[in-house]
N, C-alpha and C positions, 0 to 999 in steps of 0.2 A: 183678369188677363187670361187665366186658365180656369175654366169652369169647374165647379166641384163635382159635376157628373159628366165629364167629357165622354162623348160617345165615340169609341174606337171600333172601327169595323173595316172589313175588306183590307186588312193589313197584310201585304205580301211580304213574307219573311226575307226573300232575296232582296227586295227593295230596302227593307229595314237595315239589312247588312250593308247594302250599298251606301246608305247615309252614314253609318258608323265608319265605313272606310274613308269617306270624304271628310268627316268631322274630326277623326282621331289623327293626331300628328303622325307622320310616317315612322318616326323613331319608335313610337309606342306600338304602331300597327305592325311593323315588321319584326319588332321584338316585343311581343305582347306579354312581357313580364315586368314586374315592378318589385322594388325592395322596400321593406318597412324596418326602420330601426327604432328601438326604444332606448332612451337615455335615462339615467337617474336624474333626480331633480337638481343635482349640482352640475350636471353636464360634464362630468369628469369620466364617465364610463359608459360604453355602449353595452347595455344589459342583454339585448337580443337583436339579431339581424336576420331577417327572414326574406327569402325570395319567393314570390308567389306568381301565379299566372301560367303561361304555356311552358311545359316541361320544367315546372318549378323545382327548385332544389330544396325548399324548406329552410330550416335553420342553417346558417353558414357561420364562418368564423367572424365574430364581431370586429376583429381587428382590421377587416377589409374596409371599414369606414374610419377614416382618420378624423380625429377631433381637433379643433372645434368644427361644427358643421357649417363651414363656409361654403359658398357656392362652388369654389374651385375643388374643395374636398368632396362635395356631393357629386360633382361632375366626374371626378376621378373614380369614385366608388361605382357610379353607373357604368362607366366603361369597363372597369375591372369585373363587375358582375354580369356584364352584357344584358342590362335591363334598360327599359325605356324611361323609367322614372324612379326616383328615390324619395321617400317620405320619412321624415325624422320627427319623433314626438317625445317630449318629456313625459315622464310617468304621470305627473299631475295635470298635464295639459288637457286631456280629454274631459276630466271631471269639471274643470273650470269653464271649458267651452260649452259643455252640456248645460251647466248652470246658467250661463249667460244666455244661451239660446232659449231655454225654458222660460225665462223672464219675458221674452219678446213674443212668444207664440200664443195664439188663441185658437179655439176649436174651429171657428168658421173662417180662418185666415186663408187667403188665396195661396195656392201652391207655389206660385212664383215668389210671393212675399215670404213664405217660409224658407225657400232656398236662399233669398237675399239675406235673411236674418242669420242663417248659418254661415254664409260667406262673410258677412261683416264680423261675426264672432271669430272666425278663423283668421281673417286679416288682422284683427286686433292682436292676435298672438303670433303673427308672422315674425320670424326671427327672434321670438321671445317664448319659445316652447314648441313652435311648429316651423319646420323648414322643408323645402322641397326642391327638386330638380326635375323638370324645369320649374323656375320660380314663379308659378302662375299666381300665387296669392299676392305677390308684389305687383304683378302686371294687370290683373283683372280688377276693374272698378266694382264697387258694390253700392249702387245708388239706392236711395230710398224708393219704396214701392210706388208711392204716389206719382212722382215725375215719370216713372217708367210707364205707369198706366195711362197718364195723360198723353205721353208721347205716342203710345200705341193707339189711343183713341183719335189722336190728331192725324196719324198716318194711315190708319186702316178703318174705314167706315163700318158701322154695324150692318148686319144683314148682307155681308159680302164674303167672298171666298178668296183664299190665297192658294196658289199652286206652284209647285216646283218639280221639274222633270230633268233628270240627267240621262242622256241617251248613250248607250254603249257605242264605242268608236266604230265597230263594224256595222252599226245600224241594224242589228238583228234583234235587239231586245232593249228594254228600258233598264238602266242600271239602278235607278232610284227614283221614287216619286212620292209626293205627299200632297194632299188636298186638305185644307183646314177651313172651317167656317167660323166667323165671328158674329155673335149676337149678344146684345146687352153688355157690351164691353169685354166679353170673354170669348176665348176659343171654346166652342161647345161641341164640335164634331171634327173628327179627323179620319182620313182613309188614305189608301193608295190607289193606283190606277185600276186595281182589280174591281173597284166599284163601278168603273166605266167600261169594263171589258165588253159588255153587250152592245155598246155604242161604237167603239173602235177597238180593234184588237191591239195588243201590245206590239205584235210584229208589224202590223200595218202602220202604226204610229211611228215606230222606230225607223222603218224604211223611208218614209216620206215626211219626217217630222217638221221640216221647214215650212210645209204648207198644211200638214195634217193637224198641227197644233190648234188651228181654228176650230176643227171638229171637237177637240178636247174641251176648249173653252165653252162651246155651245152645250156640250154634255154636262159640264160642271154647272152651268147656269140652270139647266133643266133638272139636274139631280140634287144639287146642293143650294147654291146661291150665285148671283152674278159675280164673276171674278173681278177683283180690283187690281190684283197683281198676279201675272202668270209668267214664270221663267222657264225657258226651255234651252238646254245647252248640252253639247257633247262632252263626254268625259275628258278627252284630251284638252279641250278648251278650258276646262276648270284648272288644269295644271298650268296651262299657259298664263292664265290670269294671276295665279298664285305666285309664280316665279318670274313673270315678265316685268318690263318697265311700267311706269305709272299709266301710260296711255294704252296699255294692252286691252283693257276693258272696252275703251272706245273703238279701237280697231276691230275687235271681235264683233262688236255690235254692228259696225258698218259692213263687215264682211258676212253678216247673217249667220255667223257660227254661234251666236248667242242671240236669242230672241226674248224680249221682254214685252209682252203684249197680252192684255192691256198693261199700261204703265201709268201711274198717276202723275200729275204735274210735278209734285215735289221730287219724285224719283228722276224724271226727265231733267229737271233743273239740276239735280245733284250730279247726274251723269254728265250733263253738258258742261257744268262747271269744272268737273274733274278733267274732262277731255281738253277743254280750253286751257286749263292750267298746265297740263302735261305738254301740249303743243307749244305754249308760250315758253315753257322751260327749255324744250328742245331748241326752239328758235333762238333763245337767249344764249344758250351754250354754243350753238353754231356761230352766232355773231361774235361771241367772245373770242373764238379761235382766230378771228381775223383782225382783232383790235389790240392796241397796246394795253399794258397792264392796268392803267387807270380806268380805261373804258371797260376792260374785262370785269373789274370789280363792280362797275355800275350794271353790267349785264347780269352778273350773278345776283345782284340785289333785285333786278327786274324779275328774275326767275323765282326768287323767294316770294316776292309780292304777288306774282301770278298764281303761285301755288296756294297762297292763303287768302286770295281776294274773295273767293266764294264764301268762305267761312266768316270773314270779317264783315261781309255785307249784311249780316244779320238774317240771311235767308236760309240758314241751315235748319233743316227740319228736326235736328237733334238738340236744339238749344235748351230745351227743358231738362235734358238728361244730366247736364253738368259735365259730360265728357263727349268726345267725338268718336263714334264707333269706327270711322275710317282711320283716324290716327291710331286707335287701338289695334286695328287689323294690321297696319303697317308695322307696328311694334311686334306683333305676334307671328307674322307670316313666315319669318325665317324658320320657325319651328315646323312649318308645313312643307318646306322644300324637300323633295325626294331624297331619301338616304342614298348615299353613294355605296 
């Protein structure tokens, strides 16, 4: 999935920072500090509490973390210390996690497989030596590498490119970009738009991106490989999709504020299914407001069935994974709502 010798070139630092801004939850981004607490193995005493990151305080009073390390206590500690995340470790946890990971690693192991091995070892100790706020270890799945690779091969053909562009809202620059090439089952090359600057300038693309994206796709095909998925979107639209109702994605696509071109059949089906489910849900809820209680219950059931019909049809492209990334995103997305 990730080649052992991935070629990274023409990486624009500002675009890299743009992706970090998009991927990191606002609570962590706006308060780029985190706290680490070390407990004794009996979990009776906080031995050390350290605040690291932006304007870090270093060691602070351990009593600011109340034991036991429940989610409520961790959340209260994060608010008191004004940090975006809190991690708590027992003294002996790191040694046992390291020993478990070492048993699973091999010299020629794929980098993604190594990361999954570490995640599985951490999840095995979640709430048994490792705690965190946000509780990502409880929320993130850790599938085996083989179904992940098979899903990747199913969805992304070899000798093709993937591209994603986020355009600044003022249309004067590109906020983030990435181009990746898949060959032999692996991502073997990655770059940003700087690799295509000779074909179309960043300013020209940003100004007329709703039509100029076609020039980008042609340049990617000439320079890298034929694109199989290219996504172009404005920064404000990303925020709308994150915080908006379920049909926001479909509405932004229809309004051309989000362009996915080219888009493979599986993605079009997925987007279409999600849009149909959202529309059916809205229709059922509108109908329910006009009906007596018994009929309202049936309308609510209709909404639930519409929402799950696409997945239950067996057409989901994520069937091999053992979890649904869309459901995972719906679970995680409240962490990405802008901080007030």
